[in-house]
MMTF fields as JSON, N, C-alpha, C and O atoms, coordinates in Angstrom:
{
  "mmtfVersion": "1.0.0",
  "mmtfProducer": "UNKNOWN",
  "numBonds": 215,
  "numAtoms": 216,
  "numGroups": 54,
  "numChains": 1,
  "numModels": 1,
  "chainsPerModel": [1],
  "groupsPerChain": [54],
  "chainIdList": ["A"],
  "bondAtomList": [4, 2, 8, 6, 12, 10, 16, 14, 20, 18, 24, 22, 28, 26, 32, 30, 36, 34, 40, 38, 44, 42, 48, 46, 52, 50, 56, 54, 60, 58, 64, 62, 68, 66, 72, 70, 76, 74, 80, 78, 84, 82, 88, 86, 92, 90, 96, 94, 100, 98, 104, 102, 108, 106, 112, 110, 116, 114, 120, 118, 124, 122, 128, 126, 132, 130, 136, 134, 140, 138, 144, 142, 148, 146, 152, 150, 156, 154, 160, 158, 164, 162, 168, 166, 172, 170, 176, 174, 180, 178, 184, 182, 188, 186, 192, 190, 196, 194, 200, 198, 204, 202, 208, 206, 212, 210],
  "bondOrderList": [1, 1, 1, 1, 1, 1, 1, 1, 1, 1, 1, 1, 1, 1, 1, 1, 1, 1, 1, 1, 1, 1, 1, 1, 1, 1, 1, 1, 1, 1, 1, 1, 1, 1, 1, 1, 1, 1, 1, 1, 1, 1, 1, 1, 1, 1, 1, 1, 1, 1, 1, 1, 1],
  "groupList": [{"groupName": "MET", "atomNameList": ["N", "CA", "C", "O"], "elementList": ["N", "C", "C", "O"], "formalChargeList": [0, 0, 0, 0], "bondAtomList": [1, 0, 2, 1, 3, 2], "bondOrderList": [1, 1, 2], "singleLetterCode": "M", "chemCompType": "L-PEPTIDE LINKING"}, {"groupName": "GLN", "atomNameList": ["N", "CA", "C", "O"], "elementList": ["N", "C", "C", "O"], "formalChargeList": [0, 0, 0, 0], "bondAtomList": [1, 0, 2, 1, 3, 2], "bondOrderList": [1, 1, 2], "singleLetterCode": "Q", "chemCompType": "L-PEPTIDE LINKING"}, {"groupName": "PHE", "atomNameList": ["N", "CA", "C", "O"], "elementList": ["N", "C", "C", "O"], "formalChargeList": [0, 0, 0, 0], "bondAtomList": [1, 0, 2, 1, 3, 2], "bondOrderList": [1, 1, 2], "singleLetterCode": "F", "chemCompType": "L-PEPTIDE LINKING"}, {"groupName": "ASN", "atomNameList": ["N", "CA", "C", "O"], "elementList": ["N", "C", "C", "O"], "formalChargeList": [0, 0, 0, 0], "bondAtomList": [1, 0, 2, 1, 3, 2], "bondOrderList": [1, 1, 2], "singleLetterCode": "N", "chemCompType": "L-PEPTIDE LINKING"}, {"groupName": "VAL", "atomNameList": ["N", "CA", "C", "O"], "elementList": ["N", "C", "C", "O"], "formalChargeList": [0, 0, 0, 0], "bondAtomList": [1, 0, 2, 1, 3, 2], "bondOrderList": [1, 1, 2], "singleLetterCode": "V", "chemCompType": "L-PEPTIDE LINKING"}, {"groupName": "ALA", "atomNameList": ["N", "CA", "C", "O"], "elementList": ["N", "C", "C", "O"], "formalChargeList": [0, 0, 0, 0], "bondAtomList": [1, 0, 2, 1, 3, 2], "bondOrderList": [1, 1, 2], "singleLetterCode": "A", "chemCompType": "L-PEPTIDE LINKING"}, {"groupName": "THR", "atomNameList": ["N", "CA", "C", "O"], "elementList": ["N", "C", "C", "O"], "formalChargeList": [0, 0, 0, 0], "bondAtomList": [1, 0, 2, 1, 3, 2], "bondOrderList": [1, 1, 2], "singleLetterCode": "T", "chemCompType": "L-PEPTIDE LINKING"}, {"groupName": "LEU", "atomNameList": ["N", "CA", "C", "O"], "elementList": ["N", "C", "C", "O"], "formalChargeList": [0, 0, 0, 0], "bondAtomList": [1, 0, 2, 1, 3, 2], "bondOrderList": [1, 1, 2], "singleLetterCode": "L", "chemCompType": "L-PEPTIDE LINKING"}, {"groupName": "SER", "atomNameList": ["N", "CA", "C", "O"], "elementList": ["N", "C", "C", "O"], "formalChargeList": [0, 0, 0, 0], "bondAtomList": [1, 0, 2, 1, 3, 2], "bondOrderList": [1, 1, 2], "singleLetterCode": "S", "chemCompType": "L-PEPTIDE LINKING"}, {"groupName": "TYR", "atomNameList": ["N", "CA", "C", "O"], "elementList": ["N", "C", "C", "O"], "formalChargeList": [0, 0, 0, 0], "bondAtomList": [1, 0, 2, 1, 3, 2], "bondOrderList": [1, 1, 2], "singleLetterCode": "Y", "chemCompType": "L-PEPTIDE LINKING"}, {"groupName": "ARG", "atomNameList": ["N", "CA", "C", "O"], "elementList": ["N", "C", "C", "O"], "formalChargeList": [0, 0, 0, 0], "bondAtomList": [1, 0, 2, 1, 3, 2], "bondOrderList": [1, 1, 2], "singleLetterCode": "R", "chemCompType": "L-PEPTIDE LINKING"}, {"groupName": "GLY", "atomNameList": ["N", "CA", "C", "O"], "elementList": ["N", "C", "C", "O"], "formalChargeList": [0, 0, 0, 0], "bondAtomList": [1, 0, 2, 1, 3, 2], "bondOrderList": [1, 1, 2], "singleLetterCode": "G", "chemCompType": "PEPTIDE LINKING"}, {"groupName": "LYS", "atomNameList": ["N", "CA", "C", "O"], "elementList": ["N", "C", "C", "O"], "formalChargeList": [0, 0, 0, 0], "bondAtomList": [1, 0, 2, 1, 3, 2], "bondOrderList": [1, 1, 2], "singleLetterCode": "K", "chemCompType": "L-PEPTIDE LINKING"}, {"groupName": "ILE", "atomNameList": ["N", "CA", "C", "O"], "elementList": ["N", "C", "C", "O"], "formalChargeList": [0, 0, 0, 0], "bondAtomList": [1, 0, 2, 1, 3, 2], "bondOrderList": [1, 1, 2], "singleLetterCode": "I", "chemCompType": "L-PEPTIDE LINKING"}, {"groupName": "PRO", "atomNameList": ["N", "CA", "C", "O"], "elementList": ["N", "C", "C", "O"], "formalChargeList": [0, 0, 0, 0], "bondAtomList": [1, 0, 2, 1, 3, 2], "bondOrderList": [1, 1, 2], "singleLetterCode": "P", "chemCompType": "L-PEPTIDE LINKING"}, {"groupName": "GLU", "atomNameList": ["N", "CA", "C", "O"], "elementList": ["N", "C", "C", "O"], "formalChargeList": [0, 0, 0, 0], "bondAtomList": [1, 0, 2, 1, 3, 2], "bondOrderList": [1, 1, 2], "singleLetterCode": "E", "chemCompType": "L-PEPTIDE LINKING"}, {"groupName": "HIS", "atomNameList": ["N", "CA", "C", "O"], "elementList": ["N", "C", "C", "O"], "formalChargeList": [0, 0, 0, 0], "bondAtomList": [1, 0, 2, 1, 3, 2], "bondOrderList": [1, 1, 2], "singleLetterCode": "H", "chemCompType": "L-PEPTIDE LINKING"}, {"groupName": "ASP", "atomNameList": ["N", "CA", "C", "O"], "elementList": ["N", "C", "C", "O"], "formalChargeList": [0, 0, 0, 0], "bondAtomList": [1, 0, 2, 1, 3, 2], "bondOrderList": [1, 1, 2], "singleLetterCode": "D", "chemCompType": "L-PEPTIDE LINKING"}, {"groupName": "TRP", "atomNameList": ["N", "CA", "C", "O"], "elementList": ["N", "C", "C", "O"], "formalChargeList": [0, 0, 0, 0], "bondAtomList": [1, 0, 2, 1, 3, 2], "bondOrderList": [1, 1, 2], "singleLetterCode": "W", "chemCompType": "L-PEPTIDE LINKING"}],
  "groupTypeList": [0, 1, 2, 3, 1, 4, 4, 5, 6, 3, 7, 5, 5, 7, 8, 7, 9, 10, 8, 7, 11, 2, 10, 10, 4, 11, 12, 13, 14, 15, 5, 2, 5, 16, 14, 1, 9, 11, 9, 4, 8, 5, 9, 4, 0, 9, 10, 17, 18, 5, 4, 0, 3, 8],
  "groupIdList": [1, 2, 3, 4, 5, 6, 7, 8, 9, 10, 11, 12, 13, 14, 15, 16, 17, 18, 19, 20, 21, 22, 23, 24, 25, 26, 27, 28, 29, 30, 31, 32, 33, 34, 35, 36, 37, 38, 39, 40, 41, 42, 43, 44, 45, 46, 47, 48, 49, 50, 51, 52, 53, 54],
  "secStructList": [7, 3, 3, 3, 3, 3, 3, 6, 6, 7, 6, 6, 6, 2, 2, 2, 2, 6, 6, 6, 6, 7, 7, 7, 7, 7, 7, 3, 3, 3, 3, 3, 3, 3, 6, 6, 6, 3, 3, 3, 3, 3, 3, 3, 3, 3, 3, 7, 2, 2, 2, 2, 2, 7],
  "xCoordList": [-174.955, -175.856, -176.743, -176.206, -177.558, -177.641, -179.565, -180.316, -179.971, -181.447, -181.728, -180.912, -182.753, -183.537, -184.944, -185.75, -185.334, -187.0, -187.545, -187.074, -188.231, -188.924, -190.709, -191.39, -191.196, -192.408, -193.287, -192.994, -194.56, -195.368, -196.275, -196.918, -196.332, -196.64, -195.744, -196.255, -194.586, -193.518, -192.938, -191.887, -194.327, -194.002, -192.679, -192.351, -192.133, -191.465, -189.235, -188.082, -189.758, -188.556, -188.798, -187.776, -189.954, -190.311, -189.781, -189.458, -189.878, -189.73, -188.416, -188.41, -187.655, -186.307, -185.173, -184.258, -185.986, -185.13, -185.804, -185.096, -187.095, -187.252, -185.594, -184.708, -185.948, -184.923, -183.397, -182.455, -183.24, -181.469, -181.444, -180.436, -182.741, -182.4, -182.66, -182.29, -183.638, -184.1, -185.171, -185.901, -185.305, -187.485, -188.293, -188.045, -188.835, -189.578, -189.159, -189.124, -188.901, -188.7, -189.758, -189.787, -190.603, -190.75, -192.045, -192.267, -192.792, -194.019, -193.683, -193.405, -193.81, -193.982, -194.865, -194.75, -196.16, -197.376, -197.268, -196.723, -197.758, -198.084, -196.787, -196.578, -195.946, -194.634, -193.844, -193.008, -194.697, -194.599, -195.412, -196.404, -195.591, -196.717, -196.19, -195.173, -197.277, -197.463, -198.013, -198.718, -197.727, -198.761, -200.558, -201.602, -200.236, -201.448, -202.349, -203.57, -201.498, -202.325, -202.657, -203.43, -201.402, -201.866, -200.705, -200.0, -200.764, -199.73, -199.889, -200.951, -198.399, -198.785, -197.237, -196.215, -197.463, -196.857, -195.654, -195.571, -194.419, -193.003, -192.847, -193.539, -191.675, -191.525, -190.06, -189.332, -189.499, -188.313, -187.627, -188.117, -186.779, -186.347, -184.769, -184.268, -184.377, -183.24, -182.426, -182.858, -181.264, -180.219, -179.0, -178.208, -178.802, -177.715, -176.606, -176.439, -175.884, -174.875, -173.539, -172.784, -173.636, -172.009, -172.943, -172.445, -174.435, -174.761, -174.257, -173.572, -174.492, -174.131, -172.831, -172.411, -172.05, -170.639, -169.863, -168.647, -170.736, -170.005, -170.399, -170.116],
  "yCoordList": [106.693, 106.538, 105.262, 105.005, 104.767, 104.013, 104.227, 105.038, 102.845, 103.058, 101.342, 100.485, 101.189, 99.659, 99.715, 100.519, 98.794, 98.196, 97.597, 96.504, 97.931, 96.615, 96.712, 97.725, 95.227, 95.718, 95.34, 94.634, 96.099, 97.06, 95.821, 96.281, 94.879, 93.938, 92.689, 91.811, 93.133, 92.671, 93.634, 94.24, 93.429, 94.554, 94.193, 94.942, 92.592, 92.793, 93.439, 93.615, 93.483, 94.363, 95.562, 96.248, 96.244, 97.443, 98.079, 99.177, 96.813, 97.77, 97.113, 97.075, 96.752, 96.237, 97.991, 98.717, 97.842, 99.109, 100.764, 101.771, 100.783, 101.224, 101.778, 102.632, 100.848, 100.379, 100.612, 100.696, 100.691, 100.995, 102.405, 102.94, 103.005, 104.403, 105.019, 106.177, 104.038, 104.08, 104.492, 104.306, 105.537, 106.446, 106.132, 104.985, 106.462, 105.681, 107.329, 108.422, 107.155, 108.255, 108.382, 109.183, 106.718, 107.095, 105.519, 104.763, 105.499, 104.391, 104.249, 105.156, 102.477, 102.428, 101.591, 100.539, 102.006, 100.883, 99.718, 99.431, 99.263, 97.571, 97.16, 96.836, 97.145, 96.926, 95.605, 95.291, 94.866, 92.98, 92.612, 93.33, 91.265, 90.16, 89.546, 88.865, 89.992, 88.583, 87.482, 87.608, 86.578, 85.125, 85.347, 85.302, 85.564, 85.942, 86.848, 86.688, 88.232, 89.436, 90.368, 91.314, 89.46, 90.176, 91.367, 91.488, 92.304, 93.128, 94.414, 94.82, 94.853, 95.035, 96.171, 95.831, 97.495, 98.637, 98.029, 96.9, 99.036, 98.647, 100.252, 101.238, 100.135, 101.287, 101.62, 100.752, 102.625, 102.934, 103.575, 104.562, 103.023, 103.38, 103.828, 103.326, 104.627, 105.479, 105.936, 106.34, 105.588, 106.008, 106.389, 105.862, 107.695, 108.371, 107.84, 108.162, 107.095, 106.672, 107.796, 107.623, 108.898, 110.038, 110.553, 110.989, 110.439, 111.676, 111.149, 111.783, 109.497, 108.679, 108.644, 108.588, 108.664, 108.536, 110.26, 110.418, 111.25, 112.854, 112.894, 113.876],
  "zCoordList": [35.879, 36.004, 35.043, 33.965, 35.251, 35.035, 34.767, 35.308, 33.444, 33.295, 33.27, 32.931, 33.608, 34.062, 33.46, 33.93, 32.303, 32.492, 33.498, 33.814, 33.962, 34.538, 34.537, 34.697, 34.287, 33.839, 35.124, 36.088, 34.795, 35.535, 36.447, 37.391, 36.312, 36.685, 38.234, 38.929, 38.194, 38.839, 40.007, 40.217, 40.728, 41.945, 43.404, 44.324, 43.042, 43.998, 42.915, 43.309, 41.988, 41.387, 41.232, 41.243, 41.058, 41.846, 43.204, 43.656, 43.57, 45.076, 45.597, 46.827, 45.202, 45.085, 44.424, 44.812, 43.419, 42.48, 43.374, 43.344, 44.044, 44.849, 45.942, 45.912, 46.604, 47.921, 47.322, 48.109, 46.207, 46.062, 45.513, 45.049, 45.614, 44.937, 43.917, 43.727, 42.743, 41.681, 41.981, 42.955, 40.385, 40.415, 39.357, 38.987, 38.949, 38.011, 37.009, 37.573, 35.588, 35.156, 33.258, 32.324, 33.696, 32.355, 32.381, 33.327, 30.681, 31.112, 29.545, 28.76, 29.233, 28.021, 28.058, 28.688, 27.215, 27.144, 26.409, 25.343, 27.029, 26.207, 25.806, 24.637, 26.62, 26.441, 26.021, 25.173, 27.282, 27.809, 27.449, 27.573, 26.759, 26.35, 27.526, 27.66, 28.571, 30.454, 29.722, 28.721, 30.163, 29.798, 30.198, 29.548, 31.434, 32.337, 32.069, 32.08, 31.719, 31.832, 30.571, 30.424, 29.388, 28.203, 28.514, 29.516, 27.148, 27.147, 28.552, 29.025, 28.986, 30.153, 29.951, 29.353, 30.616, 30.929, 31.303, 31.785, 31.002, 31.091, 31.796, 31.542, 32.778, 33.485, 33.418, 33.901, 32.953, 33.03, 34.631, 35.179, 35.038, 36.695, 35.934, 34.927, 36.562, 36.563, 38.468, 39.548, 37.951, 39.078, 38.807, 38.025, 39.738, 39.614, 40.366, 41.542, 39.798, 40.79, 41.424, 42.38, 40.504, 40.872, 42.132, 43.17, 41.892, 43.516, 44.378, 45.181, 44.496, 45.674, 45.818, 46.974, 44.92, 45.493, 45.624, 45.734, 45.586, 45.733, 47.237, 47.923]
}
């Protein structure tokens, strides 16, 4: 199993993780100080690699 944190404004990373089978399991409000948008949320992305290998 693997957890990753992805900043909500990083649409390319969110798309990549979804394409790899990750799903969003949580949201952390105001987790990252973005230089342009101020404080933005981050998503907790989850993937269970054992399911893929069984």
